[in-house]
All heavy atoms as an XYZ file, in Angstrom:
833
protein
N     -77.892     55.507    -25.009
C     -76.909     55.271    -26.032
C     -77.565     54.954    -27.373
O     -77.149     55.437    -28.395
C     -75.998     54.136    -25.597
C     -74.863     53.900    -26.532
S     -73.744     55.298    -26.479
C     -72.443     54.697    -27.470
N     -78.637     54.138    -27.369
C     -79.303     53.784    -28.611
C     -80.004     54.990    -29.232
O     -80.039     55.122    -30.443
C     -80.298     52.659    -28.387
C     -79.647     51.337    -28.112
C     -80.684     50.257    -27.965
C     -80.000     48.934    -27.663
N     -80.959     47.856    -27.560
N     -80.562     55.863    -28.410
C     -81.227     57.051    -28.942
C     -80.220     57.962    -29.639
O     -80.539     58.568    -30.660
C     -81.943     57.805    -27.827
N     -79.010     58.069    -29.101
C     -77.977     58.868    -29.760
C     -77.628     58.295    -31.129
O     -77.502     59.034    -32.101
C     -76.708     58.932    -28.907
C     -76.849     59.878    -27.736
O     -77.766     60.720    -27.765
O     -76.043     59.773    -26.801
N     -77.474     56.996    -31.204
C     -77.140     56.353    -32.477
C     -78.271     56.528    -33.488
O     -78.021     56.864    -34.651
C     -76.843     54.870    -32.263
C     -76.505     54.075    -33.529
C     -75.239     54.625    -34.170
C     -76.366     52.614    -33.200
N     -79.493     56.335    -33.058
C     -80.641     56.509    -33.951
C     -80.735     57.965    -34.412
O     -80.989     58.245    -35.584
C     -81.945     56.060    -33.261
C     -81.912     54.555    -33.033
C     -83.162     56.435    -34.086
C     -83.015     54.034    -32.161
N     -80.494     58.890    -33.503
C     -80.511     60.301    -33.867
C     -79.445     60.652    -34.882
O     -79.685     61.400    -35.830
N     -78.250     60.095    -34.705
C     -77.164     60.344    -35.666
C     -77.493     59.764    -37.038
O     -77.255     60.385    -38.062
C     -75.846     59.753    -35.167
C     -75.285     60.463    -33.986
N     -75.095     61.820    -33.940
C     -74.862     59.985    -32.795
C     -74.585     62.155    -32.776
N     -74.436     61.059    -32.050
N     -78.027     58.550    -37.041
C     -78.382     57.903    -38.307
C     -79.485     58.691    -39.011
O     -79.429     58.903    -40.226
C     -78.806     56.436    -38.067
C     -79.444     55.831    -39.308
C     -77.618     55.618    -37.625
N     -80.486     59.157    -38.273
C     -81.565     59.936    -38.878
C     -81.053     61.276    -39.406
O     -81.446     61.700    -40.501
C     -82.693     60.159    -37.870
C     -83.589     58.960    -37.609
C     -84.523     59.246    -36.439
C     -84.382     58.599    -38.847
N     -80.186     61.938    -38.662
C     -79.648     63.222    -39.131
C     -78.792     63.026    -40.379
O     -78.910     63.793    -41.351
C     -78.824     63.882    -38.021
N     -77.965     62.013    -40.396
C     -77.142     61.726    -41.567
C     -78.012     61.325    -42.758
O     -77.777     61.753    -43.890
C     -76.128     60.625    -41.237
C     -75.172     60.342    -42.344
C     -74.182     61.261    -42.668
C     -75.263     59.165    -43.071
C     -73.290     61.002    -43.705
C     -74.380     58.904    -44.096
C     -73.390     59.829    -44.422
N     -79.042     60.525    -42.495
C     -79.963     60.125    -43.559
C     -80.695     61.321    -44.141
O     -80.875     61.419    -45.358
C     -80.980     59.117    -43.035
O     -80.345     57.960    -42.587
N     -81.129     62.228    -43.284
C     -81.813     63.432    -43.766
C     -80.882     64.265    -44.630
O     -81.265     64.744    -45.703
C     -82.327     64.256    -42.586
N     -79.656     64.421    -44.169
C     -78.681     65.204    -44.925
C     -78.409     64.586    -46.292
O     -78.464     65.277    -47.323
C     -77.387     65.316    -44.115
C     -76.288     66.169    -44.693
C     -76.700     67.625    -44.703
C     -75.027     65.988    -43.880
N     -78.151     63.300    -46.346
C     -77.854     62.614    -47.610
C     -79.079     62.571    -48.516
O     -78.989     62.830    -49.721
C     -77.320     61.189    -47.340
C     -75.992     61.259    -46.608
C     -77.197     60.385    -48.619
C     -74.906     62.003    -47.367
N     -80.249     62.266    -47.968
C     -81.464     62.162    -48.771
C     -81.824     63.502    -49.398
O     -82.143     63.575    -50.585
C     -82.622     61.638    -47.911
C     -83.883     61.391    -48.677
C     -83.988     60.285    -49.494
C     -84.953     62.253    -48.573
C     -85.157     60.046    -50.211
C     -86.114     62.030    -49.285
C     -86.222     60.915    -50.102
N     -81.754     64.560    -48.625
C     -82.135     65.877    -49.143
C     -81.090     66.390    -50.127
O     -81.430     66.953    -51.169
C     -82.403     66.846    -47.984
C     -83.699     66.413    -47.287
C     -82.483     68.284    -48.460
C     -84.055     67.147    -46.054
N     -79.815     66.191    -49.842
C     -78.767     66.637    -50.776
C     -78.835     65.874    -52.099
O     -78.731     66.464    -53.174
C     -77.391     66.484    -50.142
N     -79.011     64.561    -52.028
C     -79.079     63.792    -53.273
C     -80.368     64.075    -54.039
O     -80.359     64.128    -55.268
C     -78.937     62.292    -52.992
O     -79.980     61.844    -52.166
N     -81.463     64.294    -53.333
C     -82.706     64.672    -53.996
C     -82.594     66.023    -54.681
O     -83.061     66.212    -55.805
N     -81.954     66.961    -54.027
C     -81.762     68.283    -54.628
C     -80.890     68.205    -55.868
O     -81.169     68.840    -56.889
C     -81.148     69.233    -53.607
N     -79.830     67.409    -55.797
C     -78.957     67.243    -56.969
C     -79.725     66.586    -58.110
O     -79.620     67.005    -59.270
C     -77.728     66.419    -56.602
N     -80.512     65.583    -57.806
C     -81.295     64.896    -58.832
C     -82.303     65.848    -59.467
O     -82.417     65.911    -60.697
C     -82.004     63.683    -58.233
C     -82.989     63.051    -59.178
C     -82.552     62.276    -60.246
C     -84.358     63.233    -59.018
C     -83.443     61.698    -61.123
C     -85.262     62.660    -59.891
C     -84.804     61.892    -60.940
O     -85.701     61.331    -61.803
N     -83.040     66.562    -58.654
C     -84.063     67.450    -59.208
C     -83.451     68.658    -59.905
O     -84.060     69.228    -60.801
C     -85.044     67.894    -58.121
C     -85.880     66.758    -57.602
C     -85.884     66.445    -56.266
C     -86.632     65.990    -58.463
C     -86.639     65.397    -55.789
C     -87.391     64.927    -57.999
C     -87.395     64.626    -56.657
N     -82.270     69.052    -59.519
C     -81.602     70.144    -60.213
C     -81.138     69.744    -61.594
O     -81.261     70.495    -62.553
N     -80.623     68.527    -61.714
C     -80.067     68.078    -62.992
C     -81.118     67.406    -63.865
O     -81.167     67.645    -65.065
C     -78.878     67.108    -62.751
C     -78.406     66.490    -64.048
C     -77.741     67.831    -62.072
N     -81.973     66.575    -63.289
C     -82.816     65.703    -64.109
C     -84.316     65.914    -63.932
O     -85.092     65.064    -64.345
C     -82.471     64.254    -63.790
N     -84.755     66.993    -63.337
C     -86.192     67.108    -63.102
C     -86.947     67.655    -64.302
O     -88.152     67.486    -64.402
C     -86.471     68.000    -61.894
O     -86.118     69.334    -62.185
N     -86.286     68.298    -65.224
C     -86.964     68.849    -66.396
C     -87.391     67.703    -67.304
O     -86.561     66.964    -67.821
C     -86.052     69.810    -67.141
S     -85.546     71.195    -66.137
N     -88.696     67.547    -67.457
C     -89.216     66.472    -68.285
C     -89.247     65.136    -67.572
O     -89.512     64.108    -68.189
N     -89.007     65.125    -66.278
C     -89.007     63.879    -65.514
C     -90.400     63.521    -65.034
O     -91.397     64.136    -65.397
N     -90.447     62.506    -64.221
C     -91.717     62.066    -63.675
C     -92.121     62.954    -62.507
O     -91.317     63.256    -61.625
C     -91.611     60.621    -63.191
C     -91.344     59.637    -64.311
C     -90.082     59.111    -64.510
C     -92.371     59.260    -65.163
C     -89.843     58.211    -65.530
C     -92.145     58.366    -66.189
C     -90.876     57.839    -66.364
O     -90.644     56.971    -67.380
N     -93.388     63.342    -62.482
C     -93.890     64.217    -61.428
C     -93.942     63.478    -60.095
O     -93.701     64.068    -59.050
C     -95.280     64.764    -61.817
C     -95.903     65.553    -60.688
C     -95.188     65.613    -63.066
N     -94.213     62.180    -60.129
C     -94.357     61.456    -58.879
C     -93.053     61.379    -58.103
O     -93.077     61.200    -56.882
C     -94.961     60.075    -59.113
C     -94.078     59.088    -59.808
C     -93.993     58.873    -61.149
C     -93.173     58.180    -59.197
N     -93.076     57.896    -61.416
C     -92.562     57.440    -60.231
C     -92.801     57.923    -57.879
C     -91.608     56.469    -59.985
C     -91.851     56.946    -57.642
C     -91.268     56.227    -58.682
N     -91.901     61.498    -58.777
C     -90.629     61.522    -58.054
C     -90.585     62.705    -57.093
O     -90.213     62.573    -55.930
C     -89.445     61.631    -59.019
C     -89.212     60.409    -59.823
N     -88.598     60.444    -61.046
C     -89.508     59.105    -59.593
C     -88.515     59.231    -61.532
N     -89.068     58.397    -60.667
N     -90.946     63.877    -57.607
C     -90.925     65.085    -56.774
C     -91.979     64.990    -55.674
O     -91.741     65.398    -54.535
C     -91.155     66.313    -57.655
C     -91.063     67.621    -56.946
C     -89.670     68.136    -56.914
C     -89.649     69.561    -56.405
N     -88.442     70.244    -56.687
N     -93.153     64.459    -56.007
C     -94.209     64.323    -55.000
C     -93.787     63.385    -53.874
O     -94.001     63.690    -52.699
C     -95.498     63.824    -55.648
C     -96.133     64.831    -56.559
C     -97.306     64.261    -57.323
O     -97.460     63.046    -57.451
N     -98.130     65.140    -57.852
N     -93.190     62.256    -54.237
C     -92.725     61.318    -53.217
C     -91.645     61.961    -52.349
O     -91.656     61.822    -51.125
C     -92.175     60.050    -53.861
C     -91.726     59.016    -52.838
S     -90.916     57.597    -53.554
C     -89.360     58.299    -54.030
N     -90.726     62.692    -52.979
C     -89.677     63.370    -52.241
C     -90.275     64.387    -51.268
O     -89.819     64.505    -50.133
C     -88.712     64.060    -53.204
C     -87.596     64.760    -52.521
C     -86.474     64.067    -52.104
C     -87.649     66.127    -52.274
C     -85.438     64.710    -51.453
C     -86.624     66.774    -51.633
C     -85.513     66.070    -51.220
N     -91.295     65.110    -51.714
C     -91.923     66.128    -50.852
C     -92.645     65.523    -49.656
O     -92.875     66.211    -48.661
C     -92.886     66.984    -51.676
S     -92.048     68.109    -52.794
N     -93.022     64.257    -49.730
C     -93.629     63.579    -48.588
C     -92.584     62.929    -47.678
O     -92.719     62.948    -46.459
C     -94.621     62.504    -49.046
C     -95.868     63.054    -49.673
C     -96.246     62.691    -50.956
C     -96.683     63.954    -49.003
C     -97.383     63.195    -51.547
C     -97.824     64.478    -49.573
C     -98.165     64.087    -50.849
O     -99.294     64.603    -51.427
N     -91.550     62.351    -48.259
C     -90.576     61.581    -47.484
C     -89.543     62.479    -46.794
O     -89.177     62.237    -45.638
C     -89.889     60.523    -48.379
C     -88.776     59.823    -47.636
C     -90.909     59.530    -48.886
N     -89.072     63.516    -47.494
C     -88.022     64.380    -46.931
C     -88.427     65.039    -45.606
O     -87.647     65.007    -44.652
C     -87.594     65.425    -47.949
N     -89.628     65.627    -45.510
C     -89.995     66.204    -44.205
C     -90.110     65.164    -43.090
O     -89.766     65.448    -41.949
C     -91.351     66.862    -44.456
C     -91.414     67.085    -45.910
C     -90.620     65.980    -46.528
N     -90.551     63.965    -43.423
C     -90.666     62.915    -42.409
C     -89.284     62.558    -41.857
O     -89.091     62.454    -40.644
C     -91.370     61.664    -42.994
C     -91.274     60.487    -42.044
C     -92.807     61.971    -43.321
N     -88.312     62.407    -42.754
C     -86.958     62.072    -42.306
C     -86.347     63.226    -41.514
O     -85.744     63.025    -40.469
C     -86.067     61.706    -43.508
C     -86.560     60.410    -44.149
C     -84.618     61.545    -43.082
C     -85.854     60.061    -45.432
N     -86.523     64.469    -42.009
C     -85.940     65.633    -41.328
C     -86.564     65.854    -39.953
O     -85.849     66.102    -38.973
C     -86.099     66.875    -42.196
N     -87.867     65.747    -39.870
C     -88.536     65.949    -38.575
C     -88.193     64.813    -37.616
O     -88.005     65.039    -36.417
C     -90.057     66.108    -38.771
C     -90.325     67.442    -39.478
C     -90.802     66.033    -37.460
C     -91.740     67.640    -39.936
N     -88.062     63.600    -38.129
C     -87.642     62.474    -37.285
C     -86.249     62.705    -36.726
O     -85.978     62.375    -35.570
C     -87.659     61.172    -38.086
O     -88.955     60.880    -38.527
N     -85.372     63.281    -37.542
C     -84.009     63.563    -37.076
C     -84.008     64.607    -35.968
O     -83.133     64.589    -35.098
C     -83.150     64.043    -38.239
N     -84.976     65.491    -35.983
C     -85.052     66.531    -34.944
C     -85.755     66.013    -33.692
O     -85.400     66.377    -32.585
C     -85.753     67.786    -35.514
C     -86.034     68.803    -34.438
C     -84.911     68.397    -36.606
N     -86.738     65.162    -33.880
C     -87.475     64.624    -32.728
C     -86.602     63.676    -31.922
O     -86.644     63.666    -30.696
C     -88.770     63.924    -33.187
C     -89.753     64.974    -33.705
C     -89.393     63.124    -32.069
C     -91.009     64.387    -34.302
N     -85.802     62.844    -32.603
C     -84.913     61.892    -31.933
C     -83.488     62.388    -32.111
O     -82.731     61.851    -32.896
C     -85.069     60.472    -32.529
C     -84.206     59.488    -31.767
C     -86.504     60.037    -32.553
N     -83.105     63.433    -31.387
C     -81.776     64.000    -31.628
C     -80.674     63.202    -30.941
O     -80.883     62.600    -29.901
C     -81.880     65.390    -31.013
C     -82.869     65.221    -29.911
C     -83.839     64.178    -30.393
N     -79.532     63.214    -31.571
C     -78.343     62.666    -30.932
C     -77.679     63.785    -30.140
O     -78.225     64.878    -29.974
N     -76.487     63.536    -29.661
C     -75.817     64.567    -28.884
C     -75.258     65.675    -29.777
O     -74.729     66.654    -29.284
C     -74.724     63.959    -28.003
C     -73.711     63.178    -28.804
O     -73.758     63.135    -30.021
N     -72.791     62.535    -28.090
N     -75.354     65.538    -31.102
C     -74.929     66.602    -32.026
C     -75.963     67.709    -32.126
O     -75.654     68.813    -32.516
C     -74.682     66.041    -33.419
C     -73.726     64.904    -33.463
C     -72.362     65.375    -33.669
N     -71.473     64.204    -33.643
C     -70.216     64.264    -33.832
N     -69.660     65.417    -34.057
N     -69.482     63.192    -33.772
N     -77.214     67.410    -31.807
C     -78.296     68.401    -31.823
C     -78.912     68.491    -30.427
O     -80.061     68.125    -30.224
C     -79.373     67.997    -32.844
C     -78.942     67.866    -34.291
C     -80.057     67.268    -35.128
C     -78.523     69.202    -34.841
N     -78.164     69.012    -29.463
C     -78.649     68.965    -28.082
C     -79.712     70.006    -27.753
O     -80.587     69.758    -26.943
C     -77.386     69.202    -27.259
C     -76.525     70.021    -28.149
C     -76.820     69.561    -29.544
N     -79.658     71.160    -28.397
C     -80.583     72.229    -28.006
C     -81.624     72.475    -29.091
O     -81.491     72.045    -30.233
C     -79.801     73.525    -27.752
O     -79.251     74.003    -28.961
N     -82.651     73.189    -28.699
C     -83.715     73.549    -29.639
C     -83.172     74.417    -30.769
O     -83.550     74.250    -31.923
C     -84.841     74.280    -28.891
C     -85.962     74.697    -29.785
C     -86.860     73.759    -30.261
C     -86.114     76.024    -30.162
C     -87.900     74.134    -31.090
C     -87.146     76.411    -30.987
C     -88.046     75.467    -31.458
N     -82.273     75.312    -30.448
C     -81.683     76.192    -31.457
C     -80.885     75.426    -32.500
O     -80.938     75.738    -33.695
N     -80.152     74.419    -32.073
C     -79.379     73.626    -33.032
C     -80.292     72.788    -33.916
O     -79.999     72.571    -35.086
C     -78.370     72.737    -32.311
O     -79.015     71.801    -31.487
N     -81.412     72.357    -33.383
C     -82.378     71.602    -34.186
C     -83.012     72.488    -35.254
O     -83.165     72.077    -36.405
C     -83.458     71.009    -33.302
C     -82.942     69.975    -32.351
C     -84.016     69.493    -31.430
N     -83.407     68.812    -30.292
C     -84.042     68.495    -29.213
N     -85.324     68.784    -29.084
N     -83.425     67.879    -28.237
N     -83.385     73.695    -34.863
C     -83.960     74.644    -35.827
C     -82.920     75.016    -36.875
O     -83.225     75.080    -38.075
C     -84.501     75.897    -35.099
C     -84.895     76.974    -36.084
C     -85.676     75.519    -34.211
N     -81.681     75.235    -36.456
C     -80.610     75.567    -37.404
C     -80.375     74.410    -38.378
O     -80.133     74.633    -39.573
C     -79.328     75.900    -36.653
N     -80.463     73.171    -37.897
C     -80.302     72.008    -38.765
C     -81.406     71.971    -39.818
O     -81.136     71.752    -41.003
C     -80.311     70.730    -37.917
C     -80.200     69.466    -38.703
C     -79.007     69.118    -39.318
C     -81.274     68.617    -38.825
C     -78.893     67.947    -40.044
C     -81.176     67.433    -39.542
C     -79.984     67.103    -40.153
N     -82.656     72.190    -39.405
C     -83.762     72.198    -40.364
C     -83.613     73.320    -41.379
O     -83.858     73.121    -42.576
C     -85.100     72.305    -39.637
C     -85.553     71.075    -38.875
C     -86.845     71.361    -38.120
C     -85.737     69.894    -39.806
N     -83.201     74.492    -40.917
C     -82.995     75.612    -41.851
C     -81.842     75.337    -42.811
O     -81.919     75.669    -43.999
C     -82.747     76.906    -41.081
C     -83.962     77.512    -40.383
C     -83.557     78.723    -39.561
C     -85.026     77.881    -41.389
N     -80.787     74.718    -42.310
C     -79.657     74.369    -43.185
C     -80.080     73.347    -44.228
O     -79.655     73.433    -45.391
C     -78.498     73.827    -42.348
N     -80.919     72.393    -43.861
C     -81.431     71.432    -44.835
C     -82.268     72.130    -45.902
O     -82.141     71.843    -47.095
C     -82.265     70.346    -44.146
C     -81.530     69.331    -43.301
C     -82.527     68.387    -42.632
C     -80.537     68.543    -44.118
N     -83.115     73.042    -45.484
C     -83.988     73.754    -46.422
C     -83.190     74.633    -47.379
O     -83.359     74.557    -48.597
C     -85.006     74.592    -45.648
C     -86.038     75.335    -46.479
C     -86.932     74.348    -47.212
C     -86.865     76.236    -45.584
N     -82.308     75.446    -46.838
C     -81.481     76.325    -47.676
C     -80.541     75.495    -48.548
O     -80.368     75.783    -49.744
C     -80.701     77.332    -46.798
C     -79.675     78.085    -47.610
C     -81.659     78.291    -46.124
N     -79.958     74.461    -47.982
C     -79.065     73.594    -48.740
C     -79.776     72.936    -49.911
O     -79.204     72.789    -50.994
N     -81.032     72.542    -49.709
C     -81.796     71.944    -50.806
C     -81.895     72.907    -51.986
O     -81.616     72.541    -53.123
C     -83.196     71.538    -50.337
C     -84.062     71.085    -51.483
C     -83.948     69.790    -51.980
C     -84.944     71.951    -52.103
C     -84.700     69.374    -53.048
C     -85.696     71.543    -53.182
C     -85.582     70.252    -53.649
O     -86.326     69.841    -54.727
N     -82.300     74.137    -51.721
C     -82.485     75.095    -52.815
C     -81.163     75.465    -53.484
O     -81.107     75.633    -54.697
C     -83.222     76.336    -52.315
C     -84.669     76.076    -52.030
C     -85.153     76.118    -50.744
C     -85.538     75.755    -53.054
C     -86.488     75.866    -50.475
C     -86.872     75.493    -52.802
C     -87.354     75.545    -51.510
N     -80.109     75.572    -52.710
C     -78.805     75.917    -53.290
C     -78.280     74.763    -54.155
O     -77.825     74.985    -55.286
C     -77.790     76.290    -52.183
C     -76.384     76.371    -52.726
C     -78.191     77.608    -51.534
N     -78.363     73.534    -53.653
C     -77.884     72.383    -54.426
C     -78.727     72.189    -55.679
O     -78.200     71.891    -56.757
C     -77.856     71.117    -53.556
C     -76.799     71.254    -52.470
C     -77.593     69.866    -54.396
C     -76.851     70.177    -51.420
N     -80.029     72.369    -55.572
C     -80.899     72.249    -56.739
C     -80.555     73.304    -57.787
O     -80.491     73.010    -58.984
C     -82.359     72.370    -56.328
C     -83.330     72.141    -57.458
C     -84.761     72.311    -57.016
O     -85.095     73.382    -56.454
O     -85.552     71.388    -57.253
N     -80.295     74.527    -57.350
C     -79.936     75.600    -58.279
C     -78.587     75.331    -58.939
O     -78.415     75.562    -60.138
C     -79.906     76.945    -57.554
N     -77.627     74.815    -58.184
C     -76.324     74.484    -58.763
C     -76.470     73.355    -59.780
O     -75.861     73.390    -60.856
C     -75.311     74.117    -57.659
C     -74.067     73.479    -58.234
C     -74.953     75.340    -56.849
N     -77.295     72.367    -59.479
C     -77.522     71.275    -60.415
C     -78.147     71.741    -61.708
O     -77.733     71.328    -62.796
N     -79.126     72.617    -61.617
C     -79.748     73.116    -62.844
C     -78.794     74.033    -63.604
O     -78.823     74.080    -64.834
C     -81.055     73.838    -62.536
O     -80.812     75.044    -61.855
N     -77.962     74.743    -62.902
C     -76.972     75.608    -63.539
C     -75.984     74.767    -64.347
O     -75.620     75.119    -65.467
C     -76.241     76.403    -62.457
C     -75.181     77.339    -62.928
S     -74.415     78.175    -61.536
C     -73.406     76.882    -60.882
N     -75.584     73.643    -63.811
C     -74.673     72.749    -64.521
C     -75.392     72.106    -65.706
O     -74.828     71.962    -66.783
C     -74.114     71.686    -63.562
C     -73.198     72.350    -62.540
C     -73.380     70.592    -64.311
C     -72.803     71.454    -61.408
N     -76.653     71.758    -65.526
C     -77.423     71.112    -66.582
C     -77.576     72.023    -67.799
O     -77.370     71.607    -68.927
C     -78.794     70.703    -66.040
C     -79.708     70.106    -67.070
C     -79.505     68.804    -67.530
C     -80.775     70.825    -67.584
C     -80.341     68.244    -68.474
C     -81.612     70.275    -68.528
C     -81.397     68.984    -68.968
O     -82.227     68.449    -69.908
N     -77.964     73.273    -67.568
C     -78.173     74.192    -68.681
C     -76.867     74.782    -69.198
O     -76.773     75.177    -70.339
C     -79.145     75.312    -68.292
C     -80.550     74.812    -68.129
C     -81.170     74.837    -66.902
C     -81.231     74.305    -69.208
C     -82.460     74.368    -66.758
C     -82.521     73.828    -69.080
C     -83.141     73.866    -67.849
N     -75.878     74.863    -68.350
C     -74.551     75.329    -68.755
C     -74.529     76.813    -69.083
O     -75.536     77.483    -69.159
N     -73.364     77.294    -69.262
C     -73.150     78.693    -69.609
C     -71.776     78.829    -70.232
O     -70.945     77.925    -70.151
N     -71.568     79.945    -70.862
C     -70.282     80.132    -71.538
C     -69.263     80.884    -70.693
O     -68.076     80.814    -70.965
C     -70.496     80.849    -72.867
C     -71.305     80.004    -73.832
C     -71.394     80.634    -75.198
O     -70.623     81.572    -75.481
O     -72.239     80.184    -75.968
N     -69.743     81.606    -69.672
C     -68.812     82.325    -68.804
C     -69.413     82.390    -67.403
O     -70.530     81.947    -67.165
C     -68.510     83.725    -69.371
C     -69.764     84.528    -69.609
O     -70.722     84.439    -68.851
N     -69.772     85.322    -70.674
N     -68.646     82.954    -66.478
C     -69.081     83.007    -65.079
C     -70.326     83.857    -64.899
O     -71.148     83.581    -64.028
C     -67.955     83.529    -64.196
C     -66.868     82.516    -64.026
C     -65.636     82.519    -64.605
C     -66.936     81.320    -63.252
N     -64.924     81.417    -64.239
C     -65.697     80.648    -63.403
C     -67.902     80.742    -62.455
C     -65.432     79.442    -62.785
C     -67.619     79.541    -61.836
C     -66.399     78.907    -61.991
N     -70.474     84.882    -65.708
C     -71.651     85.744    -65.589
C     -72.927     84.973    -65.946
O     -73.940     85.101    -65.276
C     -71.484     86.960    -66.489
C     -72.608     87.935    -66.352
C     -72.355     89.155    -67.187
N     -73.462     90.072    -67.001
C     -73.369     91.351    -67.105
N     -72.214     91.901    -67.416
N     -74.409     92.116    -66.925
N     -72.856     84.173    -67.006
C     -74.023     83.367    -67.377
C     -74.328     82.310    -66.314
O     -75.493     82.055    -66.020
C     -73.794     82.688    -68.727
C     -73.880     83.639    -69.893
C     -73.728     82.932    -71.223
O     -73.932     81.696    -71.291
O     -73.398     83.619    -72.202
N     -73.289     81.711    -65.755
C     -73.513     80.762    -64.660
C     -74.183     81.451    -63.469
O     -75.080     80.901    -62.848
C     -72.205     80.113    -64.219
C     -71.765     78.963    -65.074
C     -70.584     79.016    -65.791
C     -72.528     77.808    -65.157
C     -70.165     77.947    -66.575
C     -72.129     76.740    -65.932
C     -70.952     76.815    -66.636
O     -70.556     75.756    -67.399
N     -73.741     82.660    -63.157
C     -74.363     83.413    -62.063
C     -75.811     83.735    -62.355
O     -76.671     83.612    -61.471
N     -76.108     84.133    -63.577
C     -77.491     84.423    -63.956
C     -78.362     83.171    -63.901
O     -79.510     83.224    -63.451
C     -77.545     85.044    -65.363
C     -77.028     86.460    -65.377
O     -77.021     87.146    -64.365
N     -76.574     86.906    -66.545
N     -77.822     82.044    -64.363
C     -78.566     80.788    -64.295
C     -78.822     80.375    -62.843
O     -79.898     79.877    -62.508
C     -77.799     79.678    -65.020
C     -77.774     79.743    -66.536
C     -76.791     78.722    -67.094
C     -79.162     79.509    -67.103
N     -77.831     80.590    -61.977
C     -77.987     80.248    -60.563
C     -79.089     81.091    -59.920
O     -79.971     80.558    -59.243
C     -76.660     80.453    -59.831
C     -76.728     80.152    -58.371
C     -76.760     78.848    -57.929
C     -76.758     81.168    -57.437
C     -76.819     78.549    -56.573
C     -76.817     80.895    -56.084
C     -76.851     79.581    -55.659
N     -79.063     82.394    -60.171
C     -80.091     83.284    -59.600
C     -81.463     82.929    -60.150
O     -82.457     82.890    -59.411
C     -79.739     84.766    -59.878
C     -78.423     85.139    -59.212
C     -80.864     85.686    -59.447
C     -78.427     85.036    -57.706
N     -81.549     82.660    -61.442
C     -82.834     82.294    -62.059
C     -83.347     80.984    -61.476
O     -84.536     80.846    -61.232
C     -82.676     82.170    -63.574
C     -84.003     82.026    -64.270
C     -83.933     81.969    -65.769
N     -83.050     82.994    -66.308
C     -82.168     82.776    -67.281
N     -82.070     81.585    -67.817
N     -81.409     83.734    -67.718
N     -82.461     80.025    -61.253
C     -82.878     78.745    -60.677
C     -83.330     78.901    -59.235
O     -84.273     78.224    -58.800
C     -81.742     77.726    -60.762
N     -82.693     79.775    -58.477
C     -83.148     80.036    -57.112
C     -84.520     80.689    -57.106
O     -85.355     80.401    -56.251
C     -82.145     80.939    -56.373
C     -80.914     80.283    -55.784
C     -80.018     81.334    -55.160
C     -81.279     79.216    -54.778
N     -84.748     81.561    -58.074
C     -85.991     82.315    -58.104
C     -87.162     81.511    -58.675
O     -88.260     81.530    -58.119
C     -85.790     83.579    -58.936
C     -86.946     84.541    -58.876
C     -86.628     85.854    -59.569
O     -85.470     86.107    -59.921
O     -87.578     86.636    -59.762
N     -86.930     80.789    -59.776
C     -88.033     80.131    -60.481
C     -88.007     78.605    -60.410
O     -88.939     77.959    -60.835
C     -88.011     80.536    -61.964
C     -88.223     82.002    -62.171
C     -87.190     82.804    -62.652
C     -89.435     82.594    -61.880
C     -87.373     84.151    -62.845
C     -89.629     83.949    -62.070
C     -88.603     84.717    -62.557
O     -88.780     86.056    -62.744
N     -86.953     78.024    -59.932
C     -86.827     76.569    -59.912
C     -85.931     76.086    -61.035
O     -85.470     76.872    -61.858
N     -85.694     74.806    -61.086
C     -84.708     74.291    -62.025
C     -85.146     74.313    -63.476
O     -84.307     74.269    -64.367
C     -84.473     72.854    -61.561
C     -85.713     72.477    -60.830
C     -86.215     73.742    -60.214
N     -86.420     74.330    -63.788
C     -86.869     74.294    -65.197
C     -87.438     75.627    -65.643
O     -88.093     76.297    -64.961
C     -87.909     73.207    -65.390
S     -87.230     71.573    -65.180
């Protein structure tokens, strides 16, 4: 029972930490401190891998664990691109789409 609770807390923590980090780096990483990104790059994998190693009953199989890690990775890049798209802004939907694609390809800055 305790392992399930710890697994749920770790999975939720990984989801919140990576989503909030992606939003932060998408909106505020241009001209920010480099050590923020470096610390995030060390801490995020530790939390995500811990969530997979100690799974709750929501991640029962190996396939669901891999899918969770892939969803975290893809979600990070999408949220970061959306954040940078909002930061730089655009005048119409086409410019927002171009900013989103550029942010996915080159990063937020």
